[in-house]
N, C-alpha and C positions, 0 to 999 in steps of 0.2 A: 505492499500497501503505500505510495508515494505521497509527500508533504502535502503539495496541494489538496489531493482528493481527502487528506485528513481534516485541513482546513475545512475544507466545504464541507465534511461531513459533522465536523465540529460546528460550524453557524447555524446547520441545517437543525441538530439536536436542540442548539442553543433557541434558538426562532420556535420549534416546538414544547421546548420545556415554558417560555413565556406565556403560548398561547394556552398551554396546560392550568399555571399557575392564574391565568387571570380568573375576575370575580364579578359576579352580577350583583348588583344591590337594588332595593326599591327604598325609596325616601319620600317621606311626607312634607317636608318644610325642606327651609336654606339653612336652616341648622342641624340637621341633620347630615345635610348632604356638606357641608363647610368640616365634620367630622372626621369624614374620608379620607384615607393616605391612599390616591388612588394610583394603580400604577399600567403600564402600559395593555392594551388591552382589556380592560374594567369596563362594564358598560354600568351605567345608571339609571335605572327606569325613574321617573316622576309619576307617582301613581297616582289614580284619577282623582278629581276630589277641584274645588275651587281653591289657590292658590292666592292669597290674597293678604297685600302688603307683604312681600316674599324680595326680601333684596338676594338673589342668590350669587355667589363666587362660584365658578366650575374652574377649577386649577388643578393642573398636573403637567405631568410630559409622558406623552404619548410616541409614538415611532408613526415612519410611514406606513409601515406592515401593521401595528399594531395600536392607532389610536382608541384614544380614552371615547368612550360615547356618551353623552345626556341625552336622552330622549324620553319621549311624554309615552305614558303607558297605551293613553289614545288618544292623539290630538284634538280629537272632540270633545274629552271628557277632563281635558286638564287645562283650567282656564285661570291665565294669570291677570287678576284687578288689581282694583286701587294701588298704592303705590308701586307695584313688584316692580324689577330690573333684573337685569341678569350682567354679569362681568365675567368675560372668557380670558383667563390668565393663565397661558402657559403655553406648548406646544404639541401640536397633533390634536387637538380636541375638534369633536364632531357636535353641533345641536343641534338636534333632529325634533322636530315636531311641535316645536314651543308657538304658544296663542296667546298674545296678551290681548286685550278688549276691552274697554269703557274705563280703563282708571286712569291714572297720571301719575306721573313720579315727582319727588320733590325739588326737579331738578338736575338730577344726571340721567343723563341719556337711557335709555330703555334698553337696547343691548351695547353692551360694551365691548369692543376688543381691545385687551390692554399694551400700551405703550412693550412693552418686553414679549409681546408673544406672538409666535409665527407659526405659519402652518396651519391655521385654524378653519375650519366651516362652521356657515350657519346656514342650515337647509332645511325644506320642508315645514317651516314657519310662517308666522303671521302676527303684524301688529295692526290694529284697527281701533279706529277713534281715540288713539290715548291722548291725551289734552287733557292738558289743565285748565279751569277759570279763565285766569291769567292768561289772554293769547300773548303777552310780554314776555312771561316766561321762557326763555331759551334753550332749547334740549333737542336733541336728533332721537329720532328710532331707532338709526343705527350707526353705530361710529366707531370706523376702522382706525386704528393705530398699529402699530408691529407692522408686521409683513407679509407677506404672500397668502394672505387669508383667502377663501372663498363664500362670498354671500349669494345662492343658487336657489331656484325652485320654494321663493318666498312671495307672501303677498303682504303688500302696507296702501292703507287706503285711511284719507280722512284725517290727516295733518292739519291740525288748523293754526297752531300756535306758530312764534318764530322758529328760525331756526331748520336748517335744509333735514328733507329725511331721512336720506344718507349723506353721511361724510366720509372722504378718506384724508385722513392729514397725514401731511409731509413733514420728513426728518432729513436728516444730509442724507443718508440712503435711499436709495428707490423701494416703493413699498411690493410693487407686482402682485398687487390684488388683482381678483377677478370676481366679476358680477354680472351673474347670467342667469337665463332662464328666471329672472323671478317677475312678479307684475306690480307694477305700480299703479294703482289706483285712483281714482278720483282726488285731490287736493285742491280745495277754494281758494280764491285769491286772499292773502293776508293785506293788500295794499300796501306793499314796500318791501324792502330789500329781505333776505333770509326766508323766502318760500322756496327757495330751490328745488328739484328731487332729488335731485345726484348733483352733490360739488366733491370736484375732485381736486385737492389742494386751496390755498388762498393768496392772497396775494404777496403775501409775506414770505411764503414758498415758491413764486409763481416761476422761479428760474432755475428749481430745481427737477431732477428727471423724478415721474412716477411710476411709468409702466404699468399701467391699470388696464385694465381691458376691462368694458362696458359692452358686452355681447348679450343678442338672444334677449332682450328685453322687450315689456311691455307698458308703455307711459299714455295712460288714456285717461283722458278728462286732467291732466295735471295741470292745474291753472295758477299754483303758489305766487306766481310772480315771472316775469318777461324771460329767465332762465329758469329753462328744465330740464336742462341738464348743463351744469356751469363748468367748463373747465378752465384751472387755475392751476397749470404744472405741464410740464412737457412730457412727449413721447407716449401720450397714451392712447386708443384706441377706440373707437365708437365704431359699433359694429353691427348691422341686421339686425337693429333694434325697430320695435313699429313706434312710432306716434302718433297716438289716435285722439283730435281731436280735444287736441292738447291747447292750450293758450297761451302761445311763447315761444322760445326757439331754442336748438342746441346751440349755445356758444363759447365758444372759443375766446376764453372773455382774456386769461392771462397765460404765458407761457409758449413754446413755441414746438417745431418737429411733431403737431398730432396728426392721426390720421380718422378720417370718417368716412365709411365706406359700408355700402350693401343696406341701408337703412332707406324704409318705408315712413313718408311722412303725406296721414292722410287728413284735412281739415273739415272736409263736407261745408264748405263756404262759411265756418263758423268764425264770426270777428275776432281778428287780431291771432288768427293763427297762424305761423312762421315754421320757417326752415331752418336752415344753418348759417350763424352769423360767425365771421372771422375776423380775429383780431391776431397780432404777432405775424411771427415769421414760422417761413418752412412748412406750412399745413397742407397734408396730401387731402380733398374732399372729391370723394370718386364715386360713380356708379353710387347713387341714391335716387332715389324715386318719391319724389313729391307733386302730390296731386289735391287738390281743392284748397290751397291756403288764401287767406284776402288780405294778408298783411302784407306791408309796405315799408322799405325803407328800412329801418331795423329788426325789421320782421317780415324783409321778403325772403322768396322760396331761397334765393342764396344772397344774403348781405355781406358785400366787403367793406369796413367801415373806413372811416380817417381816423389818423392818431394826432396826439400830442407832442412836439419836439418837447426834448429835452424831459422823455416821460421818468413819471417816481412810479412803484412797483402798484400803486393800485390806479393808475392813469389806463388810458387807451391809449395802446403803442400802434407805434406805426405798423403797416401791412406790408409785408415785403417776402418776395418769392413763394407766392402761396401758388397751388396746383389746383385746378376746380375741370374736373374732366369727366367726360361719359355720363353727367346724371340725366337723369330725365324727369321735364316741370311741365307737368298737365293741369291744365283750369286754372291757375292760380292769379292770382291779383298782378303780380309782379315779378319775375322771372330772377331778374340780377339787381339789384343796387349797388352802385360803383361807387364808394365814396360818404356810403351811407354815414348821417351822424354829423356831417362836415357844420363846425358853425364857429365863432369868433377863436375857440382855444382848441379843437380839434382841425388843424389847419395844413396837416399833412396830407396829402394821399395815396393810396395803395402804391406801391412799386414792383415792378416786375413780378407780374401777375399772369398767369396763363388761365387762359377762358375757353377749351377745347373739344370739339365732340360731344357736345350737349345738346340734349333734345328738346326741341320746347313746341308744346303745340297746346293752344286753345287759352293762350295766354294774352290777359288785358294791355299787359306793357312789358314789353321784353328785355329790356336794358335800358335804365336809370343811370345816367353818368351826371351824378351827384356831384361831384369834383372832377372839372373837364382835362386835373392835370395830371389825372391818374394816369397810370404808367402799366397799362393792359394791353395783353397780346389775345385777339381772339380769333378762331381758327378752328374751322371743320363744322362750325356749329350747323345744326339744321333747323329750321323752323317750319312747322305744318301751315300750306297755303292753305287751309281754311282759318288760320289763326287769323282773329281781330285786332285791326291797330296797330299789328307790331312794327316797330320802327325799324328797318335792320341798317345793322351798321358792317362793315367791312371784316368778313371771316362767320358773316352769318348768310345761309342761302335756304331760300325757301323750295320746298321738296313735297312730295305728296307722301305723309307718313305713314298713311293706312294704318291704323291704329286700329286695333280690334281689344273690346271690352274682354277681358278677361278676371272673372268674379267680381272684386273692386277696383281692378286697377285696369290699366289699356299698356297693350304691349304690339308694339310693330307686326304687320302680317309678314309670312316669307318674301313677300314682294315688294314689303318697303324699300323707301331710296336710303334709308340707315342702313341695308347689309350692305357689310366689306366695305362702307364708306370713308371707317377711321383713319386717320390721319396722324403721321408724327408714333414718336413713340414714348413709354415710359416705364422707367426701372417697379414700376408699383403695381402695374396693369398690366394684362394682355387681352386684347380684344380687335374685333374686327367691325365690331358694328357703334354706331354713336347711339349714344344715351346709355342706359343702365339696362345691363344684364345681369337679371335676380336667377337664382338658380331654385331646384324646388326645397332646398333647405330653407333659403332665405323667405323662399314665398310660405313654407309653411306655419310662420307666424301668423299671417292673419286669419290661419284655424285654429291658433293659440293652444297649438299642441304643444306640450311639454314644459309648459311654462307657466309658475307659480306652484302650491303646496297640491300633492297628490290628493291629499284629503280637503279640499276646498276648492268647491265651481261653481258654489249659488252668484258669486260677486262677479262673472265673467261677463262680457259684454257682447254683443250683435254687432259685429262689426259690416259696415254697409259704404257704399259708396254714394253719394247726392249729387 
């Protein structure tokens, strides 16, 4: 028996031993949970019943192969109410099936991933209408400190107090968090800042890398404020999400080098529904589908803002080297607003912006050049010949798009002029056709498949187009 095989056998035996010594616990209170000394592979069951005013501390050090699990006996029968909350502190911890509803904390975040934590996961859980009477009392439903956490298949609804629904907090090291397959339900307008559904970073940390991914989530009727998703950091990916009848925009507010692709926006002509707002440098916005949006200017389907000279971290920084490629914009009030937000202070126009291979159909206003000094190259963009009052600039061509209604969105027929008309090359996309090309996985979000908790389906909406 050679040495390498002996080491492998020893590793296997140790792994089996760890699994063999793992324990299952059932607890009925936060005090009972805190008394446990948890080891890799252990599982803690939260007993059915009302958990009122319980501040849980879930603490331990699991491993990638043997995480420590905290789960509800039955998510429909384990109800967190009153002032209940949970803090997740450790490594490789999995929280599954928590149901917070109708309570309010003393001001602490409802679900908090501790600063020292890493590789933890919140899944299959919900927070609904967990709000204080005083709407000025600020806290979040989920706060992500630490690194490499995942929040997936959760449901959030009804936040009325100040503070984003979910926040990613930055530090000097990148986060690498993953936020996916969650259902962000209705959030009413709070009439001011601090009503974001997701915020990634803060102005103070906006020039640091986060590498957070927001993928395959639904944002339905998220009307808390202008910024539905507010990106305030660098090198994040916002992809394959559905924004449905949400009043606001996906905003690249601070930071650089962010990617936005594969997202679907459906506004159904609701007032002030918007698309994607670009601020900062080296952003790539491509292969998105935007339909029925009524916003203009800062809420246009795609808004490229003016910036301030000598900006500080909280300012609107000048747009430079943005690339906007292969997006489809249908039945929107304004497709592109270039130099949006120009005023006596925001006097720096966008520089070195490429807008190419985008498809526009049934749009009231194609391009508004708010700042004529903007340095923008338009190339290979196509406009439906049936479009109304579209003023064509160089780089736009009127064609017979031949869009067919496929479910709630419109897609080009096989004989459309967009087929094979893509011009130029871009390192982040490989396409032949003008406009967005969404695959089956990206389109499946319209059926709301595999989004939100497995045990909760009653709050999902019927997705239609008008």
